[in-house]
N, C-alpha and C positions, 0 to 999 in steps of 0.2 A: 367565712374565712376560717382556715385552720389555725386555731390559737396555739401558741407555744411551739411553732415550727419556724425555723430559719433556713433559707435556701443558700446554697453556695455552689460554685462551679468546681467540678473535679470529683475524683473518687473519694470514698471515706478514707481519712488519714491524710488528705491534702493539707497544705498549710492554711488554706481557706477554712477547712474544717477545724483546724486548730484554733483559728481566730474565733470561730463560732463557740467552741467549747470554753475558751478563756473568757470571752465577754458575756456569754449567755449559757452558763453551765447547766441550767435547768430546762433549756429548750431542746427540742428534737431537731437535729441537723438533717436537712434534705439535700442529698447530692444531685447535681444537675450536670448535663454534658456540656453546656455552653453558658456564657454569661447571659445571653438572651433568655435561655430557659430558666435561669435563676430569677431573673426579673419577672418573667411571665408567671412563675409560680406564685409570686406575690399579687400580681395583677388579677389572676384568675382565682385567687382565694385558697390555693394549696399551701401557702406559707404566709406567715405574719410579717416577716422581715426577710431581707436579702443581705448577704455579706459579700461585698465586691472589692477586690484588690485594685488600687489605683496607681501605686508607684512603689518602686523599690530603690533603696539607697545606693545600690550598685549599678542597676540596669535602667534606672529612670522610670518613666511612666509605663503602665501596662497598656499594650496595644489595644486600640479600639474603645477603651473604657470612656475616654473623654468625649468621643463621639456618641457613645451610648447613653451617658448620663442624662443629657438634656431631653432625650427622646423617650425616656422610660415613663414619664408621668409620675415617678416616685420622688420622694423627698429624703434628703440626708438627715438622719436624726442622731448620728454618732460616728466616731472614728475609733479605730483600734490599731495598735502597732504590734507586729509579731517579729520577734528576733528570730531570723531564719537560721536555726541550727541544723546542720546536715550530719546525718548519722549513717554508718555503714551497717546494713541489715542483711542477715543471712538466715538460711533454714537452721532450725535448732541443732546444736551439736557441732556446727561448722567451726573450724579453726581458721584464723586469718590467713595462714599460709596456703590454705586450699582455694582461696578466692582468686580467680583469674580475670573476671570481668565484673564491672559495676554498672548497673543500669539505672538511668534516671532521665528526666527532662534535660534537653541539651543545655539549658541555662544553668541548671544545678551542676552538671558535669564540668562546666567551665569554672565553677566556684571552688573546686577542690582538686585542682590539677596537681598541686604540690604533694598532697597525700597519696593520690593514685600513682604518681610517678615514683615516689619513695618506696612504695610497696609493690611496684611492678604489676599494677592492676590496670587492665585496658578498659577505657570507657565504652559503654554500649548505650546508644540512644533509645529511650523509651518514650511512650506517649506523654506521660507525666510522672510526677514523683510517686504518688500513692498507687497509681496503676502499675508502676514498676515493682513496687513492693508486693502487690497482689500477684504479678507474674512470677516473681521469684518464689513465692509461697506455693504457687501452682506447679511450677516445674520441679521443685524439690532438689535442685542441683546445687551442691555445695560450692561449685566453681563459679556460680553466678550470685552476686549480691545486689542489693538495691541501695540507692542514696535517697533518703527520705526522712520524714519526721519520726520521732519516737512514738508518736501516736499511731502512725502507720504500722510500725513494728508491733505494737500492742494489738491492733485490729487484725493483722494477718498472721500473728503467731510467730514472728521472726525474732531472732536474737540480735542484740546490739553488739557488734564486734568492735565498734569505735564510735565515740561520741564527739560531736562538735569539730568536725574535720575540715570545715570551710576555711578557705584562704583569707577571706575578709572577716575579721572578728566583730565588725559592726553592721553586718548585712541585715537590713530590716525592711519589712514590707508594711505599707500603710493600707488599711482597709476602711471602707465606708459602709455604714449600716443604712439600708434604704427601707422606707416605709411608705404605705399608700397615702398617708396624710402627714403634714408637717407637725412637729412637736417642738415648738420654740421654747427654750428654757427662759426663765425670768431674767430680766436685764441684770438684776442684782445677785444672780445665783453663782457668780464666779467668772472665770475667764471663758469667753465664748468665741466660737469660730463661726464665720459666715462664708458660704461658698456661692459664687456668682458666675454666670456666663454672660458675655455681651459681645456685640459687634459694633465697631466704631463707625461713625459717619464718614463718608468719602470726601473728607476735606483735609488740607495740609495740616500735619502735626496733630491729627485728631487723637492719637493714642497718648502723646505727650500731654496734651491738654486734659484728656480724660483722667490721667493719673495725678494731675495737679491737686485735685481735691483731697486725695488721700494724704499727700505731703503737707498741705497747708493746715489740715485738720488733725494731723498727728496720728493717723490711722496706720497701723502696721500691716503691710501686705506681705504675707508669708510665702505666697506662690503666685506666679503669673506665667501662663503658657498659652501659646497660640497654635492653631491648627486650621487647615483649609476645610471648607465645607463643600461637599458634593464635587470634589475634584477640581474646584475652581481656584485659580490663582488670585482672584479678586476678592472672593468671599472668605474672610478670615474671622474665626471666632476665637474669643479669649476666655480662658478659664482662670479664676482667681480665688485664692483663699485669703481672707482678711481676718484680723483679730478684732473682735467686738461684735456687738448686737446691733441690728438695724435700727433699734429704738434708742440707742445711744445717740445723743445729740451730734457728736463729732462724726460718727459713722453715717448718720442720716444726712448730714450736710455733704459728706464725701460722695454718697450714692446719688444725691440730687444733682451734684455737679457732673458725675459720671453719666447720668441719664441724658443730660443736655447734649453730650457728644456721642451718643450711641443711637443706633437704630433699633436694637433689641437689648433688653436687660432683664435677666431672670435670676431670682434667688433660688438656688437648688436646695439650700438647707441652712438652718441655724441650729447649732448643737454645742454641747460642752467640749471644751478643749481637753484632749486626753492627757493624763498624767505624764506620759512619755515626753511630751513637748516641754513640760515644765522642768524636766530633769536633765535636758540637754542644752 
């Protein structure tokens, strides 16, 4: 296995790259074209860890990630939150008045409509954020700018014409750090997160009954999502984030009761709660 390497999806300068730099500044970040390739980099030993985005405070969960996570064979060992600041980047020496088009991923374009409208800048769809910054650097056209991270500007040698121009001032993306083996923290090491996936038995009120153990044992469930498996309207899988360690007596009792009402129950990871959660 390649030590000190962490994989991510996207071009250098993507927000996933930013998450890698913020959480593991001493590791080498390995860009990958897809989420599957980022996972495979860990599985085949080209990387030690993978950084995967799972949800955004404005746009909800990242497509396909919840389907991918249980199938990777990897384990969650940490989480990280990136405040998504959008910046207008242009070739060196460009004045704001020269910019006529701004290129980025369609999601990012929709997050700064007010700024673009105010300055009469037309949106232009790019493959992704960092890729748009790279394209602007390659074209060298002052009329074309990119919407991306400051890290992307540094990597591709672009000037920052305007910082933090997003409409939503609390836009944040959550990332999960994946590893080939679990790394459970000690029970007494502080506030702990546990992520599970499960399928309930095909009996009336199965989900209601399955959730009862968390309520009666005082276990805080921070997230619960459902999604269909293999295109079937009958096979539904649930993804949940709970606060606590499986070895905590209350959590152990809740998981035991959950297991009674499920056909499949897997723990994807047990990891320290990020400081971001404690501050909001």
